[in-house]
Every structure is written in structure tokens, then in C-alpha cells.
N, C-alpha and C positions, 0 to 999 in steps of 0.2 A: 503495499499500500500507500511508500513512501515514496517510492520513486512511479508517482505514474504517467511521464511522457517517460519516461524507457520501459514501461512495460510493451510496446511494439516491439524490442528489439531484443527483448531477453525469455531465454527458454523457459517452458513452461515446467521444468528440475530444479531451475535455479529461481524464480520466483515463487516457488510453497517455502524452498529454502531462507531466502530473503525475508518473507511471512514467518514464517515461525520465532527465527533467529529477532526478529524487529518484537515478537506479541511475549517471548519470552524475557526480553530486554527491560522493558515496557513491564510487563508483571514484575521485575526483581523490582526494579525500579518503586516502583506502587506501596511492592508487598515491606520494603524496606522503609518506605516514606509516610507509607498510612496505619502503621501495623499497631497502633494504637487507639487509631480510628472506627478497630474493626474491618479491614480490608477484605474486602470475600474473592475476590476476582476482576475479571476486566473481558468485555465484550468490544469488538472489536469492528468495525461497518463501514466500507469504504464505499462511499459513491462517488459519478463523477466530480460533481463539485465538489466534496471535502469531507477527509476521513473521520470519521465518527466515533471517541472511542467514548465505554460507558464504562465509570468503573460502579461496582458494587462494595457497599458496607455499610455499618450497621449505624453507624452516627454518620450524618449526611453533611448535618450541620458544620460540623468540625472538619468534611472533608471538603466544603467550600470557602470557608473559614471568614474574618469579619468581609462584610459585602462582598466577600467573591474573590476577595483576595488573591485565597490560595491556591483558588482552582487556576485563576492566571496566573499564577508563578508558574503549575505544573506545567501547564498550555505550554509557555513559554520556552521550556526545559524541555517541553518531547520535540517542538518544532525545532528547536534549537540542534537538539540533540539529532532527531534524523532528517534533518532537511529539510523538512517541510515547507515549502511558498507563505508566506503570510497571509492568514484568514481562511488556509486549507486544511487545518486542525482542527476540533474542538472535542472538549472535554465537559462531560457530563458527571452529574452522581447521581444514583440511586440507591435506594433504600432499599433492605433485605427481606423482602417481606418476614423468613421464619428464620432467626438466628439460630434457635434451637434444631434446624434443619440443614446447618450448614455446619461442614464441619471444617474447615479454614475460621472460620470466629472461634469455635470454641475451640478450637486446638491453643489460635490466642491468645481465647480468654484463659485456658490452663498458663500458658506458660506465664503470664502477669502474676496469676496466684503464684506460679513455683516459682518467680525474683520475690515476690511479696513476703516469701518466707513462710508460706502456709508450707502444713502436712501434706505429703505425694497422697497418701491415703482418701485424706479426706478432699484433697481435691479431684482428684479420679472422679470418690464416688458423688461430689455432687457434680461435676458435668457427666457424667452415667446419667444422673437420676433429671435434670432437668432438658437433656436431649428425649428423653424416653416421655415425660411431659410432654414435649413441642408436642407428641406425632408421629415419633420415631417407631419404626418396630425391628430395630435391632441397635446397638451401639459397640465399640471395645474399643476403650484407649490403653494404649499402655507406652510405660513410661520405661526406660532404659539407657543405667549409666551408675554413677555411683552414689548410688538412693541415699545410705547411713554408714556404711561400712568402706575402708579402703578398695575391698571388692564390688565389682560390678556385677550390678544383676536388674533384670529385666521386670517389674508387674504389670499382670494383665490383670484388663477391671473390663467385663462382661455383661450387658445384661440383651434381654429378649430373644429374636431371630437372626441368624447372620449367613448371608450366600457365601461359598469363594471360591467358586468356581463357576464357569457358563458364559453367557451371553448377557444374564442378568447383572450381573458385577460389574459392567461396561454403563446398566441403565438405571439401578439402584439405587449402588454404592457408590457413598462422595465420602472422598480419604485426603486427611492432610498428613503435611508432617512437617515440624518446627524443631529447633534445639534451641533450647536456653543455658545459656553462660552462665554455670553458676560457676561459686566461689572455687572450688573445691574441685571443678570440672567443668563438663558438655554433659547435659540428660539430652535423650531423644525423645520426641512426645509424637506418638502415631494414633489419630483420632482416625475409627472410621465409619461413618452410617448409614446404616439402610430406609431406604425412606421407604413407607407404607401406599401402594394401589390404590394412587384415586384417580377417577372415571374422570374428574375437569380436569384435571394434570396444574392443580395450584399446588399441593401440597406434595406433590411426586407425582410418579410414570404416570402415560395413562396406560401402557401395554400390562395387562397383566402376567403373571406369573407362569410360564412354559408349562409349570408340574400343578396349576391349579385346574383343577375337573369342576363345574356346573353341575351338578343334575340338576333339569327340571321338572316337574311337577308333572304327572304325567295328566291324560287332556282327560274327560267324564268320556267313559265307555257310552255309546252309540246304540240304543235299540232298536228293533224292529218291531212288528206287531205284538204292539201292546208290551205291559211290561218284563218278560220272561226274555229274554234272549232265543233265538229259534235256535234246535239244534240239529235239527235233524227227521226225524220220528217225531210224528203226530202222536203224546202221549196219548189221546184216543184210543187209535189202531194198535197202541201198545196192550192195554186194557181189554 
């Protein structure tokens, strides 16, 4: 998206790689800059006139800043870094509908709890309970590193139902990894959230799980010739 005028003479392979590198670098920049504001992802939309970058966050007011100052600074930084012509890139802030179902927001929340000195077990159970109360089908939190003693170990906290293989992992799972720099060393945080099926598509995927079978109620049987069903021989003839 950054070099639209060169799009005509760039190969398809290079264009996809350039777009991927642009997205990765943009995501890294926003992750570092907006970590405290509940940053939980970015979406890039390219139109012929301009490139729109939609930042998803839990605290959109902090992303916008006072009178929109902060988002203008970010727009300027992105424009200069990726050589966009003036007035061709727009940044928007969008509020996350349900932060309890967003793995990135929960991983960041857990990170700040641990940096604040909260006990690992208490912090993880707090996140787990909040996610499950937000309507998730399952949740898993893994914290690994030097938790109490010098020896590193991993603690795993689970609740609900979780799939780990197959196509539903791409549709139903939302996962995030974060690092916490503590005095005794680095802790790793992994958060996996499994969303529930939602036919409207607001709280979860529209596509149902492939192993779910719905049994319909049987139809009422239609009867012919009175109340009794016709068997074959008349009862009067048999008498």
C-alpha cells in the first residue's frame, strides 16, 4: 500500500511481501506506542484515493489524545516512515466491542498486573474469570519463566472448552504472546481465548463447529382414511 504509484511495475510476489512487511512494522510500532491504551490490533484498508489505518483499542480516547493531537502525531510518523505522499494516509481509532474476548487486550492487562507486583496465580485467575464472564467458550493462560525460585517453570491455567487442532483453530481461537521484563528475568505470557458460536457474528464466528450435529424434531405423521393408519388388510375381513 505504501508505493501505489509503483504498483504497476512491481511483481505480485514482491507486492505481497512489501504489504506484509509494512503491516508487521506498523503493528510493532503501534504495539509499543499504545500498549498502555489497550491496543488490540490494526486493520489496513487501501482505497484509490488514500490508505486508511484503523487502530483497535479498548481506550480510544487515550489513542486520540487531547483534541486529536496524539493520532495526528502517529499519522505524521507513519507518513514520514513509509514515504506516503501528504494527505494520503488516515488513522482512525475504533473501540473494541468486547475486550474480554480479545486475547491481545487480556495479555497486556495481565502484563501490567504482573509489572505492578500482583501474584502470578491471582492475576491469571482474575483474567481467566473475566474472559469466561465475557461469554467465551474457553480460555487458557500460560505464564513461564522464573516465577518464584531461581529455577524457571511454567504455570498453565485453563477453563472451559478449547480446540487445539484443525480448521476451527483459525476461526474460533484468538491468541496473543507478550513478554514481561521483571527484575529477576523475563516472563512469557500466552493467552488463548476460544469464542462461542454466534449466528449474528458479533461475539464470535458465524460458522458453527464442524462436529456439532443438530437433530431436528420429527414431523407429525400424516394419517389417511380416518384416525387409524392404513396397514394393508381390512380388520373386518380378518374377523
